[in-house]
C-alpha positions in Angstrom: 24.7 -0.4 -34.8 22.5 -0.5 -31.8 18.9 -0.8 -30.7 16.9 2.5 -30.3 13.4 3.3 -29.4 12.0 6.2 -31.6 8.8 8.0 -31.9 8.0 9.7 -35.3 5.8 12.6 -36.3 4.4 11.4 -39.7 1.2 11.1 -41.7 0.9 7.3 -41.0 2.8 4.2 -40.3 4.1 3.8 -43.8 5.5 7.3 -43.8 7.1 6.8 -40.4 8.8 3.6 -41.3 10.0 5.1 -44.6 11.6 8.0 -42.6 13.5 5.4 -40.6 14.7 3.3 -43.6 15.6 6.4 -45.5 17.9 7.5 -42.7 19.6 4.0 -42.8 17.9 2.4 -39.9 15.8 -0.9 -39.9 12.5 -1.4 -38.1 12.7 -4.4 -35.7 9.5 -4.0 -33.9 6.4 -1.8 -33.9 5.2 -0.8 -30.4 1.5 -0.2 -29.5 2.1 3.4 -28.9 1.4 5.7 -31.9 4.2 5.6 -34.5 6.7 4.3 -32.0 9.3 1.7 -33.0 12.3 -0.4 -31.9 14.9 0.1 -34.6 18.5 -1.0 -35.5 20.6 2.1 -36.3 23.6 4.2 -35.5 23.3 7.3 -33.4 23.9 9.3 -36.6 21.2 7.6 -38.4 18.7 8.1 -35.6 19.5 11.8 -35.7 18.9 11.9 -39.4 15.3 10.5 -39.1 12.8 13.0 -40.6 10.1 13.8 -38.1 11.9 12.3 -35.1 10.0 13.3 -31.9 12.0 11.5 -29.3 14.5 8.7 -29.1 16.3 6.7 -26.5 18.9 3.8 -26.6 16.8 0.7 -25.7 19.3 -0.6 -23.3 19.9 2.7 -21.4 20.1 1.7 -17.7 18.2 3.5 -15.1 17.7 3.0 -11.4 14.1 3.3 -10.2 13.4 4.4 -6.6 10.5 2.3 -5.3 8.8 4.9 -3.2 8.1 3.0 0.0 10.2 2.7 3.2 10.1 1.6 6.9 8.2 -1.5 8.0 6.8 -2.1 11.5 3.3 -3.1 12.8 0.6 -0.6 13.3 -3.2 -0.3 13.6 -5.3 -0.5 10.4 -7.2 2.7 11.0 -4.2 4.7 9.7 -5.7 3.9 6.2 -8.7 6.2 6.9 -9.4 9.1 4.5 -11.4 12.2 5.1 -14.7 13.2 3.4 -16.8 15.1 5.8 -16.7 12.3 8.4 -14.0 10.0 9.8 -15.8 6.7 9.2 -14.0 4.7 6.5 -16.9 3.3 4.8 -16.7 4.3 1.1 -19.7 4.5 -1.0 -17.8 2.9 -3.9 -15.3 0.1 -4.0 -14.1 0.1 -7.6 -16.6 -2.5 -8.8 -16.2 -3.1 -12.4 -13.1 -1.0 -12.6 -9.5 -1.7 -13.7 -6.2 -0.6 -12.2 -2.9 -1.4 -13.8 -0.1 -1.7 -11.2 3.5 -1.6 -12.4 5.7 -2.7 -9.6 7.7 -5.7 -8.2 4.9 -8.3 -8.5 2.4 -9.5 -6.0 2.3 -12.3 -3.3 -1.3 -13.2 -4.1 -1.3 -15.7 -1.2 -1.6 -12.9 1.4 -5.0 -12.9 3.2 -5.8 -9.4 1.9 -6.0 -10.9 -1.6 -8.4 -13.8 -0.9 -11.1 -13.9 -3.6 -9.7 -10.8 -5.4 -9.5 -10.2 -9.1 -5.8 -10.1 -9.7 -4.7 -10.8 -13.3 -1.0 -11.4 -14.3 -0.8 -9.3 -17.3 2.9 -8.7 -18.1 6.3 -9.7 -16.5 9.7 -8.4 -17.4 11.1 -11.7 -16.0 10.6 -15.1 -17.7 11.2 -18.5 -16.1 12.9 -21.4 -18.0 9.6 -22.6 -19.4 8.9 -19.1 -20.9 6.2 -18.5 -18.3 6.3 -15.1 -16.8 7.5 -14.8 -13.2 5.0 -12.6 -11.3 6.0 -13.4 -7.7 7.1 -10.5 -5.4 10.7 -11.0 -4.2 10.9 -7.5 -2.6 7.6 -6.7 -1.0 7.0 -3.3 -2.5 4.4 -4.4 -5.1 2.5 -6.5 -2.5 2.3 -3.5 -0.2 1.0 -1.2 -2.9 -1.4 -3.7 -4.2 -2.9 -4.2 -0.7 -3.8 -0.6 -0.3 -5.5 -0.8 -3.7 -7.4 -4.1 -3.7 -6.9 -5.4 -0.2 -10.0 -6.9 1.4 -9.6 -4.9 4.7 -7.3 -2.0 3.8 -7.8 -1.5 0.1 -9.5 1.6 -1.3 -10.8 -0.3 -4.3 -11.3 -3.8 -3.0 -13.7 -4.8 -5.7 -11.7 -3.7 -8.8 -9.7 -5.8 -11.2 -6.0 -5.3 -10.6 -3.7 -6.0 -13.6 -0.3 -7.1 -12.3 2.6 -5.8 -14.3 6.0 -7.0 -12.8 8.7 -4.6 -14.0 11.2 -4.8 -11.1 12.6 -7.6 -8.9 14.9 -5.8 -6.6 14.8 -2.8 -4.2 17.5 -1.2 -6.4 15.0 -1.1 -9.3 17.6 -1.8 -11.9 15.9 -1.6 -15.3 16.4 -0.3 -18.8 14.3 2.3 -20.6 13.3 -0.3 -23.1 11.9 -2.5 -20.3 9.9 0.3 -18.9 8.5 1.1 -22.4 7.6 -2.6 -23.0 5.7 -2.6 -19.7 3.8 0.6 -20.6 3.1 -0.7 -24.1 1.5 -3.9 -22.6 -0.9 -1.7 -20.7 -1.9 0.3 -23.8 -2.4 -2.9 -25.8 -4.6 -4.4 -23.1 -6.5 -1.2 -22.7 -7.2 -0.8 -26.5 -8.3 -4.5 -26.7 -10.8 -4.1 -23.7 -13.1 -1.2 -24.4 -10.7 1.8 -24.6 -13.9 4.2 -24.4 -14.0 3.3 -20.6 -11.5 5.1 -18.5 -9.1 2.9 -16.5 -6.3 3.7 -14.0 -2.5 3.2 -14.2 -0.6 3.3 -10.9 3.2 4.0 -11.2 4.6 4.1 -7.6 8.3 4.7 -8.5 10.5 7.3 -10.0 13.5 7.3 -12.2 15.8 10.3 -13.3 13.8 12.4 -15.7 13.7 10.6 -19.1 12.1 12.2 -22.2 11.2 9.1 -23.9 9.4 7.6 -20.7 7.6 10.9 -20.2 6.4 10.9 -23.8 5.0 7.4 -23.4 3.3 8.2 -20.1 1.7 11.2 -21.7 0.4 8.9 -24.5 -1.2 6.7 -21.8 -2.8 9.8 -20.3 -4.1 10.9 -23.7 -5.6 7.3 -24.3 -8.3 7.5 -21.7 -6.1 6.2 -19.0 -5.9 8.1 -15.6 -2.2 7.9 -14.7 -1.4 8.1 -11.0 2.3 8.4 -10.1 4.3 8.7 -6.8 5.9 12.2 -6.4 9.1 10.6 -5.0 10.6 10.5 -1.5 13.9 12.5 -2.0 12.6 15.9 -1.0 13.8 17.0 -4.4 12.5 18.9 -7.4 9.7 16.9 -8.8 10.5 18.1 -12.4 13.8 16.1 -12.2 12.1 12.7 -12.0 9.9 10.6 -14.3 7.0 9.9 -14.4 6.0 12.3 -11.6 7.2 15.2 -13.7 4.7 14.6 -16.4 2.3 17.7 -16.2 -1.0 16.1 -17.1 -1.0 13.1 -14.8 -2.0 12.9 -11.2 1.2 13.2 -9.2 0.7 12.2 -5.5 2.6 13.4 -2.4 2.3 12.2 1.2 0.9 13.6 4.4 1.1 12.3 7.9 -1.5 11.7 10.6 -1.4 15.4 11.5 -2.4 16.2 7.9 1.1 17.7 7.3 2.6 17.3 3.8 5.9 15.5 4.5 9.2 17.1 3.8 10.3 13.9 2.0 7.7 14.5 -0.8 9.2 15.8 -4.0 7.8 19.1 -5.0 8.5 22.1 -7.3 11.6 24.1 -6.5 12.4 27.6 -7.4 16.1 28.4 -7.4 15.4 31.9 -6.1 12.7 31.3 -3.4 13.3 27.7 -2.6 10.4 25.2 -2.2 7.2 26.6 -3.6 3.8 25.9 -4.8 3.1 22.4 -3.4 0.1 21.3 -5.4 1.0 23.2 -8.5 2.9 20.2 -9.9 2.1 17.7 -7.2 -1.6 17.5 -7.7 -2.8 15.5 -4.8 -1.9 14.2 -1.4 -2.8 11.1 0.6 -1.8 9.5 3.9 1.7 8.1 3.4 3.2 7.7 6.9 2.8 4.5 8.9 0.1 3.1 6.6 -0.8 -0.6 7.2 0.1 -2.7 4.2 0.4 -6.5 3.4 3.6 -8.2 4.3 4.9 -10.2 1.3 6.9 -12.5 3.6 4.1 -13.5 5.9 0.6 -14.0 4.4 -1.2 -13.0 7.7 1.1 -10.2 8.7 1.0 -6.4 8.1 3.7 -3.8 8.1 3.9 0.0 8.4 4.7 1.5 5.0 5.9 5.1 4.5 6.3 6.8 1.2 4.7 8.4 -1.7 4.2 4.9 -3.4 1.7 4.1 -0.7 -0.1 7.4 -1.3 -0.2 6.8 -5.0 -1.7 3.3 -4.4 -4.4 4.8 -2.2 -5.1 7.4 -4.6 -5.3 5.1 -7.6 -8.0 3.1 -5.8 -10.0 6.2 -4.9 -9.9 7.4 -8.6 -11.8 4.2 -9.5 -14.6 5.5 -7.3 -15.1 8.4 -9.6 -15.2 6.2 -12.7 -17.6 3.9 -11.0 -19.9 6.8 -10.2 -19.5 8.3 -13.7 -18.7 5.4 -16.0 -19.4 7.2 -19.3 -17.0 10.1 -18.6 -13.4 10.1 -20.1 -10.2 10.2 -18.1 -9.7 14.0 -18.3 -13.2 14.5 -16.7 -12.4 11.9 -14.1 -9.2 13.5 -13.1 -10.9 17.0 -12.8 -13.7 15.5 -10.7 -11.3 13.7 -8.4 -9.1 16.9 -7.9 -12.1 19.1 -7.4 -13.8 16.7 -4.8 -10.7 16.8 -2.6 -9.8 20.4 -3.1 -12.0 21.8 -0.2 -10.5 19.3 2.2 -6.9 20.1 1.2 -7.6 23.9 1.2 -8.6 23.9 4.9 -6.8 20.9 6.3 -3.3 20.5 4.8 -0.3 22.1 6.3 3.4 21.5 5.6 6.2 20.2 7.8 8.8 21.6 5.5 9.8 25.0 7.0 11.1 26.1 3.6 7.8 25.6 1.9 6.5 28.8 0.3 2.9 28.2 -0.7 1.4 30.6 -3.2 -2.3 29.9 -2.5 -3.4 32.0 -5.4 -1.6 29.6 -7.8 -2.0 26.3 -6.0 -4.7 23.8 -6.8 -4.0 21.1 -4.2 -6.2 18.2 -3.4 -6.6 15.4 -1.0 -7.5 11.8 -1.6 -11.0 11.7 -0.3 -14.0 9.5 -1.0 -17.7 9.7 -0.4 -19.0 7.7 2.5 -21.9 5.3 2.1 -24.9 7.5 1.6 -27.9 6.9 -0.6 -28.6 10.7 -0.7 -27.7 12.1 -4.1 -28.9 15.3 -5.7 -28.1 14.5 -9.3 -26.6 11.5 -11.2 -24.1 14.0 -12.8 -21.7 14.9 -10.0 -19.6 18.0 -9.5 -17.2 18.7 -12.4 -17.2 19.4 -16.2 -20.5 18.3 -17.7 -20.3 19.7 -21.3 -17.9 21.3 -23.8 -19.5 23.5 -26.6 -17.9 25.2 -29.5 -18.5 28.9 -29.9 -21.3 29.4 -32.4 -23.0 26.1 -31.5 -25.5 24.9 -29.0 -25.5 21.9 -26.6 -27.6 20.2 -23.9 -27.0 17.8 -21.0 -29.4 16.3 -18.4 -28.1 16.3 -14.8 -30.4 13.4 -13.8 -32.1 15.1 -10.8 -33.0 12.6 -8.1 -36.6 11.8 -7.6 -36.2 12.3 -3.9 -34.8 15.9 -4.4 -36.8 19.0 -3.6 -36.4 22.8 -3.3 -33.9 22.7 -6.2 -32.3 26.0 -7.2 -29.2 27.5 -8.8 -27.1 29.2 -6.1 -27.1 33.0 -6.2 -23.3 33.1 -5.4 -22.7 31.0 -8.6 -25.5 31.7 -11.1 -25.6 30.5 -14.7 -24.3 33.0 -17.4 -26.8 34.3 -19.9 -25.9 31.7 -22.5 -26.5 28.8 -20.1 -30.0 27.8 -18.9 -30.6 25.3 -16.1 -34.1 23.8 -15.8 -34.4 22.9 -12.1 -37.6 20.9 -12.8 -36.2 18.6 -15.6 -32.5 18.9 -14.8 -31.7 19.8 -18.4 -28.9 22.3 -19.0 -28.9 24.1 -22.3 -26.0 26.1 -23.8 -26.4 28.6 -26.5 -23.0 29.8 -27.7 -24.3 31.1 -31.1 -23.6 34.8 -30.1 -21.2 34.6 -27.3 -18.6 37.4 -26.9 -15.4 36.2 -28.7 -13.5 37.5 -25.6 -15.2 34.8 -23.5 -13.9 31.9 -25.6 -12.1 29.8 -24.8 -13.2 29.7 -21.1 -14.7 27.5 -18.5 -17.9 28.7 -16.8 -18.9 27.5 -13.3 -22.4 27.4 -11.6 -23.8 25.5 -8.6 -27.1 23.9 -7.8 -28.6 23.2 -4.4 -31.4 20.8 -3.3 -32.8 19.0 -0.3 -32.7 15.1 -0.1 -33.8 13.2 3.0 -33.4 16.3 5.3 -29.9 17.0 3.9 -28.9 20.1 1.8 -26.7 18.9 -1.1 -24.7 21.1 -3.5 -23.1 20.2 -6.8 -20.7 22.6 -8.7 -20.6 22.2 -12.4 -18.5 23.6 -15.2 -19.1 24.1 -18.9 -16.2 24.6 -21.4 -16.6 27.0 -24.4 -13.9 26.7 -27.1 -13.4 28.6 -30.3 -12.3 26.1 -32.9 -10.7 23.1 -31.3 -11.5 21.4 -28.0 -7.8 21.2 -27.2 -8.1 24.8 -26.2 -9.7 23.5 -23.0 -6.9 21.1 -22.2 -4.9 21.3 -19.0 -1.8 22.5 -20.8 -3.8 25.4 -22.3 -4.3 27.0 -18.8 -7.8 28.1 -19.8 -9.5 30.7 -17.6 -12.4 29.8 -15.3 -15.2 32.2 -14.6 -18.2 32.8 -12.3 -20.9 35.1 -13.7 -21.7 38.1 -11.6 -25.3 38.7 -12.4 -25.4 41.9 -10.2 -22.9 43.6 -12.4 -23.4 41.5 -15.6 -19.7 40.6 -15.8 -17.6 37.6 -15.6 -15.3 37.2 -12.6 -12.2 35.2 -13.1 -11.8 32.3 -10.7 -8.5 32.1 -9.0 -9.3 29.3 -6.7 -12.5 27.5 -6.1 -13.7 24.7 -3.9 -16.5 22.2 -3.7 -19.2 22.7 -1.2 -18.6 19.5 0.8 -17.5 20.6 4.3 -14.4 19.2 5.9 -14.6 18.2 9.5 -11.5 17.3 11.4 -11.8 14.0 13.4 
């Protein structure tokens, strides 16, 4: 007999536990994930469980690569991000938002963390008095935490950072069961603290691809959590590692000061053509070379940090900006908005230092970690991204919340509304009438754009509306739903291969 972690496809908890006991196993613990258990059983009994989805020996040892590297001193302005201007003065700072960081702990005595909201949520290491040990004995967690919540170098300096200590060595020795327990602690806390509000999970490490870990990370993603993971630093196929290989999360690669994607960033690999489609599975990129980060060993010192873990931390902080700006939106909408906002910058700015990279720009949706600069000028309270999903045969409305300071508002001619969508430029109300929509157009995502003038600036927002036939899952990322612009000259729908937001990118 041995301890196993199992997930069951069953009608309810009673049925799931019955399937386990019928096969000869015994339930030792129920995890916070849906129908997931720690059980005592033989391998044969596990295999005999009816409805078994995925299983793993609890004590299966894995080695995590903590995705950060070389340390020397550098100037802090390497932590600048690009959003039309070079000035690092973000409009949002993560106020009221939550980031869960799963790492090596944090040295909270560093000057970057003075007055910061860092909460010790879970530790895989217990002192003799049964109090969790949250100290950082490696430095990795302190570095990543500093680019998230650091007072001078953090992208979300006003967020609440939940500290989950999973590792205590550079080697990253850990078991699958320990990883699952840490992820379960996140889900439990999220569910107990308004799970209708999107929160961010930062996983700046990789392990060899593990089906059970992937399944639980996917559950986090499906539970209104935006999961941000490091792509990895091995220059290897990203599909061979977890959690980066999970399709629906935000997997982050690194670029350098020249806006080149680094050759050490894991990426998709095609056995025939070699490295291909950066951005198809690696969703976003952020600065990840010589980034200033807090030194865990000296509370007033900084080190240069290189690696996709730093890029992931920077990105996790920036994702909170989107939640702060759109607090009522769910995690899927937040992810889409984040990727779309950084798409135009990535499209025109990113290059690759890997000579073997073959980029299929028709199939790549790459993005950069960008954030809006401080600017009181807004066209609408609803920002670019998905604003409404409507079932075919039904109607729906949403109000964009047009700014009182906006004037000369119009729907752009290059992206008009389809006949079944009406946008009132006076009131900001968008109406959708899908009662008689052509069945061939569902499911689909339909894009249009609005322009207006605010304080002598011309602002553009690009919106999308999803139409599904019978189930909203038809519009999920895994469904690969088609996006369209309406061509009013020819009264037809043109498939969108690649689109970008209107925000221009200006190199510094």
